[in-house]
C-alpha positions in Angstrom: -2.6 7.5 39.3 -1.5 10.9 38.1 1.8 9.5 36.8 -0.1 7.0 34.8 -2.4 9.6 33.4 0.6 11.8 32.6 2.4 8.9 30.9 -0.7 8.1 29.0 -1.1 11.7 27.9 2.5 11.9 26.8 2.2 8.7 24.9 -0.9 9.9 23.1 0.8 13.2 22.4 3.8 11.3 20.9 1.5 9.3 18.7 -0.3 12.4 17.5 2.9 14.3 16.7 4.4 11.2 15.0 1.3 10.8 13.0 1.1 14.4 12.0 4.8 14.6 11.0 4.3 11.4 9.0 1.1 12.8 7.4 3.0 16.1 6.7 5.8 14.2 5.0 3.3 12.1 3.0 1.6 15.3 1.9 4.8 16.8 0.7 5.7 13.5 -1.2 2.2 13.5 -2.8 2.6 17.1 -3.7 6.0 16.3 -5.4 4.3 13.6 -7.5 1.7 16.1 -8.6 4.3 18.8 -9.3 6.5 16.5 -11.4 3.4 15.4 -13.3 1.5 18.6 -13.8 3.8 21.6 -13.0 7.4 20.8 -13.7 7.2 21.2 -17.5 6.6 24.9 -17.1 7.8 25.8 -13.6 10.9 23.6 -14.1 12.4 21.1 -11.6 14.1 23.9 -9.8 10.9 26.0 -9.5 12.3 29.0 -11.4 10.1 28.7 -14.5 13.3 29.5 -16.4 13.6 32.8 -14.5 9.9 33.5 -15.1 10.0 32.9 -18.8 7.9 29.8 -19.0 6.0 30.2 -15.8 6.0 31.9 -12.4 9.4 31.8 -10.6 8.8 30.4 -7.1 12.5 30.9 -6.2 13.3 34.5 -7.2 9.9 36.2 -7.4 9.0 36.7 -3.8 5.6 38.1 -4.8 4.4 34.6 -5.7 4.9 32.7 -2.5 4.1 35.8 -0.4 0.5 35.3 -1.4 -1.9 33.5 1.0 -2.6 29.8 0.7 -6.2 30.7 -0.4 -4.9 32.9 -3.2 -2.4 30.3 -4.4 -4.9 27.5 -4.2 -7.3 29.6 -6.3 -4.6 30.1 -8.9 -3.9 26.4 -9.0 -7.7 25.7 -9.3 -8.8 28.3 -11.9 -5.5 29.0 -13.6 -4.0 32.4 -14.5 -3.7 34.4 -17.7 -4.5 33.2 -21.1 -6.0 29.7 -21.2 -3.7 28.7 -24.0 -0.4 30.4 -23.0 -1.0 30.9 -19.3 -1.4 28.5 -16.4 -4.3 26.2 -17.2 -7.0 25.5 -14.6 -6.7 22.4 -12.6 -10.2 22.1 -11.3 -11.5 18.7 -12.4 -7.9 17.6 -13.0 -6.7 17.6 -9.4 -8.6 17.0 -6.2 -8.7 19.6 -3.4 -6.3 17.5 -1.5 -3.9 17.2 -4.4 -4.0 21.0 -4.8 -3.1 21.5 -1.1 -0.4 18.9 -1.4 1.3 20.5 -4.4 1.1 23.9 -2.7 2.7 22.4 0.4 5.4 20.9 -1.8 6.0 24.2 -3.6 6.2 26.2 -0.3 8.6 23.7 1.4 10.8 23.2 -1.7 11.0 26.7 -3.1 10.0 29.1 -0.3 12.5 31.0 1.8 14.7 28.7 3.9 
């Protein structure tokens, strides 16, 4: 009976891990879609923001991605700097999940490898 329970537990664990990795990959893909639609114009496809000229440089400015998720999600939500020339707020434009997904995409694509 213990072997069956252990096999069952391992199978359930496998399903959970598989589901989580699939969900993780889905979140990254959803974040990429948001990034390309809402962020890429200023932050650029490579995440450098033209070396910080047009927007924050996720690749070379370590101070940006060293912030906590809560800090970065707040920046995504309320924007940063001048409303016209800075980063616009995304509250009302993006759902909370879309903001989390785009942050996950940014961290996995441009963070330290």
